[in-house]
C-alpha positions as CSV (number, residue, x, y, z in Angstrom):
1,M,-11.1,-35.2,-86.5
2,Y,-8.2,-35.0,-83.9
3,S,-8.2,-38.8,-83.5
4,I,-8.1,-39.4,-87.3
5,L,-5.2,-36.9,-87.6
6,N,-3.3,-38.7,-84.9
7,A,-3.8,-42.1,-86.6
8,I,-2.6,-40.7,-89.9
9,I,0.6,-39.2,-88.3
10,C,1.2,-42.5,-86.4
11,G,0.9,-44.4,-89.7
12,A,3.3,-42.0,-91.4
13,A,5.8,-42.4,-88.6
14,F,5.7,-46.2,-89.0
15,L,6.2,-46.0,-92.8
16,L,9.2,-43.6,-92.3
17,T,10.7,-46.1,-89.8
18,F,10.4,-48.8,-92.4
19,I,12.0,-46.7,-95.1
20,I,14.9,-45.8,-92.8
21,F,15.6,-49.3,-91.8
22,V,15.5,-50.6,-95.4
23,N,18.0,-47.8,-96.3
24,Q,17.9,-48.5,-100.0
25,N,21.0,-46.4,-100.7
26,K,23.0,-48.2,-97.9
27,V,24.5,-45.0,-96.6
28,N,25.6,-44.3,-93.0
29,I,24.3,-47.7,-92.0
30,K,24.9,-47.8,-88.3
31,A,23.8,-44.2,-87.8
32,N,20.6,-44.8,-89.7
33,R,19.7,-47.9,-87.6
34,W,19.8,-45.7,-84.6
35,F,17.9,-42.9,-86.4
36,G,15.3,-45.5,-87.5
37,S,15.0,-46.5,-83.8
38,F,14.4,-42.9,-82.9
39,I,11.6,-42.6,-85.4
40,F,10.2,-45.9,-84.2
41,C,10.1,-44.4,-80.6
42,I,8.2,-41.5,-82.1
43,F,5.8,-44.0,-83.7
44,L,5.2,-45.7,-80.3
45,I,4.6,-42.3,-78.6
46,L,2.0,-41.5,-81.2
47,L,0.6,-45.0,-81.0
48,E,-0.1,-44.5,-77.3
49,D,-2.2,-41.4,-78.1
50,V,-4.1,-43.3,-80.8
51,I,-4.8,-46.3,-78.4
52,I,-6.1,-44.0,-75.6
53,D,-8.2,-41.9,-78.0
54,S,-9.8,-44.9,-79.6
55,K,-10.3,-46.5,-76.1
56,I,-8.6,-49.8,-77.2
57,L,-6.7,-49.8,-73.9
58,R,-7.1,-47.8,-70.7
59,E,-4.3,-45.3,-69.8
60,D,-3.3,-47.3,-66.8
61,D,-3.2,-50.6,-68.8
62,I,0.0,-52.6,-68.5
63,L,0.6,-52.8,-72.2
64,N,0.0,-49.0,-72.6
65,Q,2.5,-48.3,-69.8
66,L,5.1,-50.5,-71.5
67,I,4.6,-48.6,-74.7
68,N,5.1,-45.4,-72.8
69,I,8.7,-46.4,-71.9
70,S,9.6,-45.3,-75.4
71,S,9.2,-41.7,-74.2
72,F,12.2,-42.2,-71.9
73,V,14.6,-43.7,-74.5
74,V,13.7,-41.4,-77.4
75,A,16.1,-38.6,-76.4
76,P,19.2,-40.8,-75.8
77,I,18.6,-42.8,-78.9
78,F,18.4,-39.6,-81.0
79,Y,21.7,-38.4,-79.3
80,L,23.4,-41.7,-80.1
81,S,22.2,-41.6,-83.8
82,V,23.9,-38.1,-84.1
83,S,27.0,-39.6,-82.5
84,Y,27.2,-42.4,-85.0
85,Y,26.6,-40.0,-87.9
86,I,29.6,-37.8,-87.0
87,E,32.1,-40.4,-85.7
88,P,33.8,-42.4,-88.5
89,V,34.5,-45.6,-86.5
90,R,32.3,-45.3,-83.5
91,K,31.8,-48.4,-81.4
92,W,29.5,-49.1,-78.5
93,K,31.0,-48.0,-75.2
94,I,30.3,-49.1,-71.7
95,I,29.4,-45.5,-70.8
96,D,26.6,-45.6,-73.5
97,Y,24.5,-47.8,-71.1
98,F,24.2,-44.9,-68.7
99,H,22.2,-43.0,-71.3
100,F,19.3,-45.4,-70.5
101,C,19.5,-45.1,-66.7
102,F,16.4,-42.9,-66.6
103,A,14.4,-45.3,-68.7
104,F,15.6,-48.2,-66.6
105,L,14.6,-46.3,-63.4
106,I,11.1,-45.7,-64.8
107,F,10.7,-49.3,-65.9
108,T,11.8,-50.5,-62.4
109,L,9.3,-48.1,-60.7
110,L,6.7,-49.4,-63.1
111,I,7.4,-53.0,-62.1
112,L,7.4,-52.2,-58.4
113,S,4.1,-50.3,-58.8
114,W,2.5,-53.4,-60.4
115,I,3.7,-55.6,-57.5
116,I,2.5,-53.1,-54.8
117,D,-0.8,-52.5,-56.5
118,S,-1.5,-56.2,-56.8
119,K,-0.9,-56.7,-53.1
120,A,-2.3,-53.5,-51.5
121,E,-5.7,-52.0,-51.4
122,P,-6.0,-48.9,-53.5
123,E,-5.9,-45.6,-51.6
124,D,-7.5,-42.4,-52.6
125,I,-4.9,-39.8,-53.7
126,S,-5.7,-36.1,-53.5
127,P,-6.2,-34.8,-57.1
128,E,-4.2,-31.8,-56.2
129,I,-1.2,-33.9,-55.2
130,E,-1.6,-36.1,-58.3
131,Q,-1.7,-33.1,-60.6
132,K,1.4,-31.5,-59.0
133,T,3.3,-34.8,-59.2
134,I,2.5,-35.2,-62.9
135,A,3.5,-31.6,-63.6
136,I,6.9,-32.0,-61.8
137,F,7.6,-35.2,-63.6
138,N,6.7,-33.7,-67.0
139,F,8.9,-30.8,-66.3
140,I,11.9,-33.1,-65.4
141,F,11.2,-35.1,-68.6
142,S,11.1,-32.0,-70.8
143,L,14.4,-30.8,-69.3
144,Y,15.8,-34.3,-69.9
145,V,14.9,-34.1,-73.6
146,F,16.1,-30.5,-73.8
147,I,19.6,-31.4,-72.5
148,Y,20.0,-34.3,-74.9
149,C,18.9,-32.1,-77.8
150,F,21.4,-29.4,-76.7
151,L,24.2,-32.0,-76.5
152,A,23.3,-33.4,-80.0
153,Y,23.3,-29.8,-81.4
154,K,26.8,-29.2,-80.1
155,K,28.0,-32.4,-81.7
156,I,26.6,-31.3,-85.1
157,I,28.2,-27.8,-84.8
158,K,31.5,-29.5,-84.1
159,H,30.9,-31.9,-87.1
160,E,30.5,-28.9,-89.4
161,N,34.0,-27.8,-88.5
162,T,35.3,-31.4,-88.8
163,I,34.1,-31.9,-92.4
164,R,36.1,-28.9,-93.4
165,L,39.2,-30.7,-92.4
166,L,38.4,-33.5,-94.9
167,N,36.2,-32.2,-97.8
168,S,36.3,-29.3,-100.2
169,V,32.5,-29.1,-100.2
170,S,30.3,-29.3,-97.1
171,E,26.7,-29.4,-98.4
172,N,25.0,-32.8,-98.0
173,L,27.6,-33.7,-95.4
174,D,27.1,-31.1,-92.8
175,L,23.8,-32.7,-91.4
176,K,22.0,-29.4,-91.5
177,W,18.7,-31.3,-91.9
178,L,19.5,-33.1,-88.6
179,K,20.4,-29.8,-86.9
180,N,17.1,-28.3,-88.0
181,I,15.3,-31.3,-86.5
182,I,17.1,-30.7,-83.2
183,V,16.0,-27.0,-83.3
184,G,12.5,-28.2,-84.0
185,V,12.6,-30.6,-81.1
186,I,14.0,-27.9,-78.8
187,F,11.2,-25.6,-79.9
188,I,8.6,-28.3,-79.1
189,T,10.3,-29.0,-75.8
190,I,10.1,-25.3,-74.8
191,F,6.4,-25.5,-75.8
192,W,5.9,-28.5,-73.5
193,I,7.6,-26.7,-70.6
194,L,5.3,-23.6,-71.2
195,D,2.3,-25.9,-71.3
196,I,3.3,-27.6,-68.0
197,V,3.8,-24.2,-66.3
198,F,0.8,-22.3,-67.8
199,Q,-1.5,-25.3,-68.6
200,I,-2.0,-24.0,-72.2
201,S,-3.5,-27.2,-73.5
202,E,-6.0,-27.7,-70.7
203,G,-9.3,-28.3,-72.6
204,N,-7.8,-26.6,-75.7
205,K,-8.4,-28.7,-78.8
206,T,-6.8,-26.1,-81.0
207,F,-3.5,-26.5,-79.2
208,D,-3.7,-30.3,-79.7
209,I,-4.5,-30.0,-83.4
210,L,-1.6,-27.5,-83.9
211,T,0.8,-29.8,-82.1
212,S,-0.3,-32.7,-84.3
213,L,0.1,-30.7,-87.5
214,I,3.7,-29.8,-86.4
215,Y,4.4,-33.5,-86.0
216,F,2.9,-34.3,-89.4
217,L,4.9,-31.6,-91.2
218,S,8.1,-32.7,-89.3
219,I,7.7,-36.3,-90.6
220,F,7.5,-34.9,-94.2
221,Y,10.5,-32.7,-93.6
222,I,12.5,-35.7,-92.2
223,T,11.5,-37.9,-95.0
224,Y,12.5,-35.4,-97.7
225,Y,15.9,-34.6,-96.3
226,W,16.8,-38.0,-94.9
227,Q,16.6,-39.6,-98.4
228,K,18.9,-36.9,-99.8
229,Q,21.8,-37.7,-97.4
230,K,25.1,-38.9,-98.7
231,E,27.7,-41.2,-97.1
232,I,29.5,-38.9,-94.7
233,F,32.7,-41.0,-94.5
234,P,32.9,-43.0,-97.8
235,Y,36.3,-44.4,-97.0
236,S,37.9,-47.8,-96.1
237,L,38.2,-48.8,-92.5
238,E,41.9,-47.8,-92.3
239,E,41.2,-44.4,-93.8
240,K,38.4,-43.9,-91.3
241,K,40.7,-44.7,-88.5
242,E,43.2,-42.1,-89.8
243,I,40.4,-39.6,-90.1
244,E,39.3,-40.4,-86.5
245,T,42.9,-39.6,-85.4
246,I,42.8,-36.3,-87.3
247,I,39.5,-35.3,-85.7
248,V,40.8,-36.2,-82.2
249,E,44.1,-34.4,-82.6
250,T,42.5,-31.3,-84.1
251,S,40.2,-31.0,-81.0
252,L,43.3,-30.8,-78.7
253,P,44.9,-27.5,-77.7
254,E,47.8,-26.6,-80.1
255,G,50.4,-27.3,-77.4
256,K,49.2,-30.9,-76.9
257,R,49.2,-31.9,-80.6
258,K,51.8,-34.3,-82.0
259,Q,54.6,-32.9,-84.2
260,L,54.5,-35.3,-87.1
261,L,57.2,-33.5,-89.2
262,N,60.3,-31.5,-88.5
263,H,60.7,-28.1,-90.2
264,E,62.6,-29.4,-93.2
265,E,60.1,-32.2,-93.8
266,L,57.2,-29.8,-93.5
267,E,58.7,-27.4,-96.0
268,E,59.5,-30.3,-98.4
269,H,55.8,-31.5,-98.3
270,K,54.6,-27.9,-98.7
271,S,56.7,-27.5,-101.9
272,R,55.4,-30.8,-103.3
273,L,51.8,-29.9,-102.6
274,L,52.1,-26.4,-104.2
275,Q,53.7,-28.0,-107.3
276,L,50.8,-30.5,-107.5
277,M,48.2,-27.8,-107.1
278,D,49.8,-25.7,-109.9
279,A,50.5,-28.5,-112.3
280,E,47.5,-30.8,-112.0
281,K,44.8,-28.5,-110.6
282,P,43.1,-31.2,-108.5
283,Y,40.8,-28.5,-107.0
284,L,38.8,-28.5,-110.2
285,D,37.3,-31.8,-109.1
286,F,34.2,-30.8,-107.0
287,E,34.4,-34.2,-105.2
288,L,38.0,-33.7,-104.1
289,N,38.6,-34.7,-100.5
290,L,41.6,-35.1,-98.2
291,V,41.9,-38.8,-98.9
292,K,42.0,-38.3,-102.7
293,L,44.6,-35.5,-102.5
294,A,46.8,-37.6,-100.1
295,A,46.7,-40.5,-102.6
296,S,47.8,-38.1,-105.4
297,M,50.8,-37.1,-103.3
298,N,51.4,-40.7,-102.1
299,I,51.4,-39.7,-98.4
300,S,49.1,-40.5,-95.6
301,T,45.9,-38.5,-95.0
302,H,47.2,-37.7,-91.5
303,I,50.4,-36.2,-92.8
304,L,48.6,-34.1,-95.5
305,S,46.2,-32.7,-93.0
306,Y,49.2,-31.8,-90.8
307,V,50.9,-30.1,-93.7
308,I,47.8,-28.0,-94.7
309,N,47.0,-27.1,-91.1
310,N,50.5,-26.3,-89.9
311,G,52.2,-25.3,-93.2
312,F,49.4,-23.0,-94.5
313,G,47.4,-22.2,-91.3
314,E,44.2,-23.3,-93.1
315,N,41.9,-26.3,-93.0
316,F,41.4,-28.4,-96.1
317,Y,38.2,-26.7,-97.1
318,Q,39.8,-23.2,-96.9
319,F,42.9,-24.3,-98.7
320,I,41.1,-25.9,-101.7
321,N,38.5,-23.2,-102.1
322,R,41.1,-20.4,-102.0
323,Y,42.6,-22.1,-105.1
324,R,39.2,-22.3,-106.7
325,I,38.5,-18.6,-106.1
326,E,41.9,-17.6,-107.6
327,E,41.0,-19.8,-110.7
328,A,37.6,-18.1,-110.9
329,K,39.2,-14.7,-110.8
330,K,41.5,-15.7,-113.7
331,L,38.5,-16.9,-115.8
332,M,36.6,-13.6,-115.1
333,A,39.6,-11.6,-116.3
334,N,39.9,-13.7,-119.5
335,S,37.7,-12.2,-122.3
336,E,37.6,-15.5,-124.0
337,M,35.6,-16.8,-121.1
338,D,32.8,-14.2,-121.4
339,R,30.6,-16.9,-122.9
340,L,30.5,-18.5,-119.4
341,S,28.0,-17.1,-116.8
342,L,29.2,-16.5,-113.3
343,L,27.5,-19.7,-112.2
344,G,29.2,-21.5,-115.1
345,I,32.6,-20.2,-113.9
346,G,31.8,-21.4,-110.4
347,F,31.0,-24.9,-111.6
348,S,34.1,-25.0,-113.9
349,V,36.5,-24.2,-111.0
350,G,35.1,-27.0,-108.7
351,F,32.1,-25.5,-106.9
352,N,28.8,-27.5,-107.1
353,S,26.5,-24.9,-105.6
354,K,25.8,-21.3,-106.5
355,T,25.3,-20.3,-102.8
356,V,28.6,-21.8,-101.7
357,F,30.5,-20.2,-104.7
358,N,29.0,-16.7,-103.9
359,T,29.6,-17.0,-100.1
360,T,33.2,-18.3,-100.5
361,F,34.0,-15.7,-103.1
362,K,32.9,-12.9,-100.9
363,K,34.7,-14.3,-97.9
364,V,38.0,-14.5,-99.8
365,T,37.8,-11.3,-101.9
366,G,35.4,-9.1,-99.9
367,Q,33.1,-8.9,-103.0
368,T,30.4,-11.0,-104.6
369,P,31.4,-12.5,-108.0
370,S,29.2,-10.0,-109.9
371,E,30.8,-7.0,-108.0
372,Y,34.2,-8.4,-108.8
373,K,33.3,-8.9,-112.5
374,K,32.0,-5.3,-112.8
375,Q,35.1,-4.0,-111.1
376,I,37.6,-5.7,-113.5
377,G,35.3,-4.8,-116.4
378,S,35.6,-1.1,-115.6
379,T,39.4,-1.3,-115.4
380,L,39.9,-3.1,-118.8
């Protein structure tokens, strides 16, 4: 039963790898190549278990040991996939090679062990020493995976703030599905560490089956949310470079950021922006982003970001959604709009999610939309 389950999970991982590499929607292409490589590593790790369970190869067979190398590249590949998702114009850097030092070290030791084993007589090693060596190695490996997951998680948290500089909506762009995968991997890694310390899985088939079921459900989760992803930075190369500059400058302390405009220029752009918001109401477009609004004002994305951040003390997300909430309040107070439900009002002012509308409304006004509606109804 356990072997069959492992084989099914292995096949599912291979199919998911194929789906990701095909990437029919052609979104986040570079990032998805790395993410597909991550899932392929998962497939190889599962394949190793299937091979051992079915006795196709011995555990110490050369081919099996080569397949096992995937265990040592899976964490850095996942980290790099996250990096490519959240950086608009990321290119391969020399420093990126260092992510694979551990895997290269293991591969070198593997080659050396083959050379030594072929020339030397085998020696008996104490089972106790062997067991302790394996436990120490597994602990280091688990810690290695944990550190990469933690670093990837930090990157996604930072990305959630970044997209608020650029977009008026964050759902489908905030990579929550990827963040949840990281949380899952961290949970499994802690499980591994506990298993290494307390030997939970020693002769415990229930533990093995439970772990396999977690992997199986994880593949379904990844498949479902991966295919729902949107292009995170759907812009031209030049626009992406500007966005990269905005992201880098925003991450700097305030004293080290460039002053793009003097006081008079800043006030002039603020006035133009306010006139545009009042006259044309661009915030009613639920797909409005920084690039679109900058084009409407005929200024660079970088300058508009500077005006909003320094002129209004808000990011783009806060600035646009504040206008949407004010518009929603006007509609609620208008008796002619009673035909619209609260959700209908939310959609009509530019929100595309009930949850985001409710959350943002409460953050701005201190009340939920229904509470606000009741309050103004009692005063009329």
